[in-house]
N, C-alpha and C positions, 0 to 999 in steps of 0.2 A: 863636269867642271866647266864653268863659264869662262870663255876666253875674253881677253880685253885687248883693245887696240894698244900696241906698244910702239908702233912706228907710224910716222906720218910722212908721206912723200908730197912735197909742196908742188904747186903748179909750175909748168915749164917757164923758165925765165933765164935769159942770158946764156943760152946754150946748154942748159941742164936743169936738174931739179934738186933742190935741197932735201935732205933726208934727216929726220929727227927720230931718235930712239929714246924712249923714256924721258922725253922733254929735253934731251941734249942733242946738239948738232952732231950728226954722224958723218956728214960730208956731202959732196955734190955728185950726183949721178948723171951721166950723159946717155945712158941706155939701160935697159932692164938688167943686164948682167952686172952693171955697177951697183944697182939697188941690191941685188942678191948678195954681192960681196960685202956691202956695208952691213947688211943684216947678219951675215955669217960672222963677221968680225965682232958684232955686238952679242953674239951667242944665240941668235934667232935662226931657226931652220929656214933657209932661203925658199924652200918649197911652200912656205906659208905666205909668200909675198902677194899672192892673189886672193888670200883669205881676208875678207872684209872684217872679220873679227879680230885680226891681228895687225893688218896694215891698212891704213886709211890713205887712199889715193885722192888727192885734191886736184881739181883742174883736169881731170881725165885719168884714165887707167894706164896700165903698163904700155899701151900702144901710143900714148900721146906724149910727144917730145918737142913739139914746136909751140 
């Protein structure tokens, strides 16, 4: 089964990163744990947050917050 990107983590801006899930705003994350929580609330396994087939990180990966 082919996986598709369902979440986009926007580049760092204003002290955090916007997260969109299925085209809808899921919230702002200030650290990787926040991204995991936003994914969990959207019904996505947080363990997939580093899976490029599920989550697209723009402007750097989970280590980029500035």
